[in-house]
C-alpha positions in Angstrom: 69.6 122.2 -52.0 69.7 121.6 -48.3 71.9 123.9 -46.3 74.6 122.4 -44.1 74.0 123.2 -40.4 76.8 125.2 -38.9 78.9 123.1 -36.5 78.6 124.2 -32.9 81.7 125.5 -31.3 83.2 123.8 -28.3 81.9 126.5 -26.0 78.3 126.1 -27.4 78.5 122.3 -27.0 79.5 122.7 -23.4 76.6 125.1 -22.8 74.2 122.5 -24.2 75.7 119.8 -22.1 75.5 122.0 -19.0 71.9 122.9 -19.7 71.0 119.2 -20.2 72.7 118.2 -17.0 71.0 120.9 -15.1 67.6 119.9 -16.4 68.3 116.2 -15.5 69.4 117.2 -12.0 66.1 119.1 -11.3 64.0 116.4 -12.8 65.6 113.7 -10.5 65.6 116.1 -7.6 61.8 116.8 -7.9 61.1 113.1 -8.3 63.1 112.2 -5.1 61.4 115.1 -3.1 58.0 113.7 -4.2 58.9 110.1 -3.2 60.3 111.1 0.2 57.4 113.4 1.1 54.6 111.5 -0.7 53.4 114.6 -2.4 54.1 116.3 -5.8 53.4 119.7 -4.2 56.4 119.6 -1.8 58.8 120.8 -4.4 56.7 124.0 -4.6 57.4 124.7 -0.9 61.1 125.0 -1.6 62.0 128.6 -2.6 63.7 129.1 -6.0 66.8 130.5 -4.5 67.2 127.4 -2.3 66.6 125.1 -5.3 69.4 126.9 -7.1 71.7 126.4 -4.1 71.0 122.7 -4.0 72.2 122.6 -7.6 75.3 124.7 -6.8 76.3 122.5 -3.8 75.2 119.2 -5.4 77.1 116.0 -5.1 78.8 115.0 -8.4 79.4 111.5 -9.8 81.8 109.4 -7.8 85.4 110.2 -8.6 87.9 107.3 -9.1 91.5 108.2 -8.8 94.8 106.7 -7.7 95.7 107.0 -4.0 98.6 109.1 -3.0 101.9 107.4 -3.9 100.3 104.8 -6.1 100.6 104.6 -9.9 97.4 103.1 -11.4 97.0 102.3 -15.1 94.3 104.5 -16.6 92.4 101.5 -18.0 92.2 100.0 -14.5 90.8 103.3 -13.1 88.2 103.3 -16.0 87.3 99.7 -15.3 86.7 100.5 -11.6 84.7 103.6 -12.6 82.5 101.7 -15.0 82.0 98.8 -12.6 80.9 101.2 -9.8 78.4 102.9 -12.1 77.0 99.7 -13.4 76.5 98.1 -9.9 75.1 101.3 -8.4 72.5 101.5 -11.2 71.5 97.9 -10.7 70.9 98.2 -7.0 68.3 100.3 -5.2 67.3 101.6 -1.8 64.0 102.5 -0.2 63.3 106.2 0.5 59.9 106.1 2.2 57.7 103.9 4.3 55.8 102.6 1.3 58.9 101.0 0.0 59.4 103.3 -3.1 63.0 103.0 -4.2 65.7 104.9 -6.1 68.9 103.5 -7.6 72.0 103.7 -5.5 73.6 105.8 -8.2 70.8 108.4 -7.7 71.2 108.1 -3.9 74.9 108.9 -4.1 74.3 112.1 -6.1 70.8 113.5 -5.6 70.1 111.7 -2.4 73.3 112.8 -0.7 72.7 116.4 -1.9 69.3 116.4 -0.2 70.5 114.6 3.0 73.8 116.4 3.6 73.2 119.9 2.2 69.8 120.6 3.6 71.4 121.8 6.9 72.7 124.8 5.0 69.2 126.0 4.2 67.3 124.6 7.2 66.3 127.9 8.8 64.6 129.0 5.6 63.0 125.5 4.9 61.7 125.2 8.4 59.3 128.1 7.6 58.0 126.6 4.4 58.5 122.8 4.5 59.0 121.8 8.1 57.3 118.3 7.7 59.6 117.5 4.8 62.7 118.5 6.8 61.6 116.0 9.5 61.3 113.2 6.9 64.8 114.1 5.6 66.2 113.9 9.2 64.6 110.5 9.6 66.0 109.2 6.3 69.5 110.5 7.3 69.3 108.7 10.6 68.5 105.5 8.8 71.8 105.7 6.9 73.6 104.6 10.1 72.2 101.0 9.7 74.3 98.4 7.9 71.8 97.7 5.1 71.2 101.4 4.4 71.7 102.9 0.9 74.9 104.6 2.1 76.4 101.4 3.5 75.4 99.3 0.6 76.9 101.9 -1.8 80.2 102.0 0.1 80.3 98.2 0.0 79.9 98.2 -3.7 82.6 100.8 -4.3 85.1 98.9 -2.1 84.1 95.6 -3.9 85.4 97.0 -7.2 89.0 96.4 -6.0 88.2 92.6 -6.1 87.2 92.7 -9.7 90.4 94.3 -11.0 92.7 92.3 -8.7 94.4 89.1 -9.7 96.6 87.0 -7.3 99.2 86.4 -10.0 99.8 90.0 -10.9 98.4 92.9 -8.7 96.1 93.3 -5.8 94.0 96.5 -5.5 92.0 98.0 -2.7 89.7 101.0 -2.5 89.3 103.7 0.1 86.1 105.7 0.1 86.2 109.4 1.1 83.8 112.3 1.2 85.6 115.2 -0.3 84.9 118.8 -1.3 86.4 121.6 -3.2 83.5 124.1 -2.7 81.1 124.4 -4.3 81.9 120.9 -5.6 81.1 117.9 -3.4 81.7 114.3 -4.3 82.5 110.8 -3.0 86.0 109.6 -4.1 87.2 106.1 -4.6 90.9 106.1 -4.1 92.7 103.0 -5.5 95.8 101.5 -4.1 97.9 98.8 -5.6 100.3 96.0 -4.5 102.4 94.3 -7.3 102.8 90.6 -6.7 106.4 89.4 -6.8 107.2 86.0 -8.3 109.2 83.7 -6.0 110.8 80.6 -7.5 110.6 77.5 -5.3 112.4 74.2 -6.2 109.9 71.3 -6.1 110.8 67.8 -7.4 114.0 69.3 -8.8 112.2 71.9 -10.9 112.1 75.6 -10.2 108.5 76.7 -10.1 107.0 80.2 -10.2 104.9 81.1 -7.2 103.3 84.2 -5.7 102.4 84.8 -2.0 98.8 84.3 -1.0 97.1 87.3 0.6 94.7 90.1 -0.1 94.4 93.8 0.5 91.7 95.7 2.4 91.2 99.3 3.5 92.7 100.6 5.7 95.4 98.0 6.6 96.6 97.2 3.1 97.8 93.6 2.3 97.0 90.8 4.7 99.2 87.7 4.1 98.1 84.1 4.8 100.1 82.1 7.3 99.7 78.6 8.8 101.1 77.1 11.9 102.7 73.6 11.5 99.9 72.3 13.8 97.4 73.3 11.0 98.7 70.3 9.1 98.8 68.0 12.1 102.5 68.4 12.4 104.3 69.0 15.7 105.0 72.6 16.5 108.5 73.3 15.1 109.7 76.6 16.6 112.6 76.7 14.2 110.0 77.2 11.4 107.5 79.3 13.2 104.5 80.4 11.1 104.5 79.2 7.5 103.7 81.7 4.7 101.4 80.4 2.0 102.4 80.5 -1.7 100.6 79.3 -4.8 102.1 78.2 -8.2 101.0 80.3 -11.1 100.2 77.0 -12.7 97.5 76.5 -10.1 95.9 79.9 -10.9 95.8 78.8 -14.6 94.0 75.6 -13.6 91.6 77.5 -11.5 90.6 79.6 -14.5 90.3 76.6 -16.8 88.1 74.6 -14.4 85.9 77.4 -13.1 85.5 78.6 -16.6 82.3 80.5 -16.3 83.0 82.8 -13.3 84.8 86.0 -12.9 88.5 84.9 -12.9 89.8 87.7 -10.7 87.0 87.1 -8.1 87.9 83.3 -8.3 91.5 84.2 -7.2 90.1 86.2 -4.3 88.3 83.1 -3.0 91.7 81.3 -2.8 92.6 83.8 -0.1 89.2 83.0 1.6 89.8 79.3 1.3 93.3 79.5 2.9 92.0 81.7 5.7 89.1 79.3 6.4 91.6 76.5 6.7 89.4 73.4 6.1 92.2 70.9 5.5 92.2 67.2 4.6 95.4 65.2 4.8 96.1 62.8 2.0 98.2 59.5 2.3 100.9 61.1 0.1 101.6 63.8 2.7 100.0 66.4 0.6 96.9 68.3 1.8 93.6 69.4 0.3 92.3 72.8 1.3 88.5 73.2 0.7 87.7 75.9 -1.8 84.4 77.7 -2.1 83.3 80.2 -4.8 80.8 82.6 -3.4 80.0 80.2 -0.6 79.6 77.1 -2.8 82.0 74.2 -2.6 83.7 74.0 -5.9 86.9 72.2 -5.4 90.2 71.9 -3.5 93.6 73.5 -3.4 96.3 70.7 -3.4 99.1 71.9 -1.1 102.3 70.6 0.5 105.0 71.9 2.8 108.3 72.7 1.1 111.0 74.1 3.4 109.6 76.9 5.4 106.6 77.5 3.1 103.2 76.0 2.3 102.9 75.8 -1.5 99.6 75.3 -3.3 100.5 73.1 -6.3 97.2 73.1 -8.3 93.5 73.5 -8.1 91.3 70.4 -8.3 87.7 70.8 -9.5 85.2 69.2 -7.1 84.7 66.1 -9.5 88.5 65.7 -10.2 90.4 62.5 -9.3 92.2 63.0 -6.0 89.1 64.7 -4.3 86.8 62.8 -1.9 83.9 63.7 -4.3 85.8 62.3 -7.3 86.3 59.0 -5.5 82.6 58.8 -4.7 81.8 59.4 -8.3 84.0 56.5 -9.3 82.4 54.3 -6.6 78.8 55.2 -7.5 79.0 55.2 -11.3 82.5 54.1 -12.3 83.5 57.5 -13.6 87.2 57.6 -14.4 89.4 60.6 -15.2 89.1 60.1 -19.0 85.3 59.9 -18.7 85.1 63.2 -16.9 87.3 64.9 -19.5 85.3 63.4 -22.4 81.9 64.4 -20.9 83.3 67.8 -19.7 82.4 66.9 -16.1 85.6 68.5 -14.9 84.5 72.1 -15.7 81.9 74.3 -13.9 80.3 75.5 -17.1 78.9 71.9 -17.6 77.0 72.2 -14.3 75.5 75.5 -15.3 73.7 73.9 -18.2 69.9 74.2 -17.6 69.2 70.8 -19.2 71.7 69.0 -17.0 70.4 70.8 -13.9 66.9 69.7 -14.6 67.7 66.0 -15.1 66.8 64.2 -11.9 69.1 61.2 -12.5 72.2 63.3 -12.9 71.2 65.5 -10.0 70.9 62.6 -7.7 74.2 61.1 -8.7 76.1 64.3 -8.1 74.3 65.1 -5.0 75.1 61.7 -3.6 78.7 62.2 -4.4 78.8 65.4 -2.5 78.8 67.7 -5.5 75.4 69.4 -4.9 76.9 72.9 -4.6 77.8 72.8 -8.2 74.1 72.9 -9.0 73.5 75.8 -6.5 75.6 78.4 -8.2 73.5 80.8 -10.3 74.4 82.8 -13.3 74.1 86.0 -11.3 76.8 84.7 -8.8 79.3 84.2 -11.6 79.7 88.0 -11.8 80.2 88.4 -15.6 82.2 85.2 -16.4 83.0 84.7 -20.0 81.0 81.5 -20.5 77.4 80.9 -19.4 77.3 77.2 -19.7 78.7 74.3 -21.7 76.7 72.9 -24.6 76.3 69.3 -23.4 74.0 66.5 -24.5 72.3 65.1 -21.3 71.1 62.0 -23.1 74.7 61.2 -24.3 75.9 61.5 -20.7 73.2 59.2 -19.4 73.9 56.7 -22.2 77.7 56.8 -21.8 77.5 56.2 -18.1 74.6 53.7 -18.5 72.5 55.5 -15.9 68.9 54.4 -15.4 66.4 57.0 -14.6 65.8 57.3 -10.8 62.3 57.7 -9.4 61.7 61.5 -9.4 59.2 61.0 -6.5 61.7 59.3 -4.3 62.8 61.2 -1.2 65.9 63.2 -2.1 68.0 61.9 0.8 71.2 62.2 -1.3 72.8 59.3 0.6 75.5 57.3 -1.1 74.7 54.2 1.0 73.2 52.3 -1.9 76.3 52.6 -3.9 76.4 52.0 -7.7 73.3 49.8 -7.7 71.2 52.9 -7.3 72.1 54.2 -10.7 72.7 51.0 -12.8 
């Protein structure tokens, strides 16, 4: 009869974990020394006592914690920690002239240990590995450039505030600090939080929930969006002054429904970007369209109006929706009405992520001619982990429903709407 193995004590388990971590550190350390120097023999030039000190004064994994005076839910801190780790593992940086790379996660631990702690041991290392010390100094100097491993890592860490923020609830921002409690060294990501306050504004006799449009950045904190009356081609009214911008919570729901395959929190950040960019079209009904881009691609409009001393964004219109210039062109070119768009799912981004639809030249020409070409330019990677990849649509059914005749695939793709509906029927 097989004997049961004795369960390890907590102390024994910790010793095993420590031994494993130590072994992994030196494995990665030796690999990085070899890449930087171009020789597997370089590690032998570093005295054992110095190697041990590198381990003692090593940089630990990035520490994520709440900034002083801010209360952050543990699950938010964990999301930020996981997000940082995932993105740093997926990105890399060169470490020698040949272009050999390491992950940014390795750079922020092993790499920083080599670059920032070597000064402690330089007098000894100059005697045994002077050429390697010069290579390290050169690599450290390179970290001053904007596209360096250090700068790219800091950008990724700060970006994590975007992924946990939502305009309707809370906005987060991240401060990156180099901290030490000797012998421990680590980079810390300190998370701050602004809680959005609901403001009720009466529109058409109904009290509607809104939140103010802004975003937060290190070190200044929250930056609020403001418009002057002249931004809407109105005479300057000094009794009003600058107009703060608010958005109905209903509009944020529409944004999530219509951009249904992108990261919802990041989509709400681009509302801030759209309002700051201020590309505004006045409509005959005295409302305004503010052009909205997701990750640099035109995806729709924010429908806004002036109510009292505030600009209020009422809803989000997808690029093909009725009420947009592109929606009107689609109606002119192919007779597509609101009900047609809903039936064919042409009012949601996930439809335009469908590979079969993207490959169909007739459909591409129609939507490019209508000004909707950017919908075909967004890639799956740019959606940043959206819940839906693409809609399951039948391209032939769309062609038959709209009675579209195939266009000449060899024709110049001038994407002009000058030929009107005759081009497609």
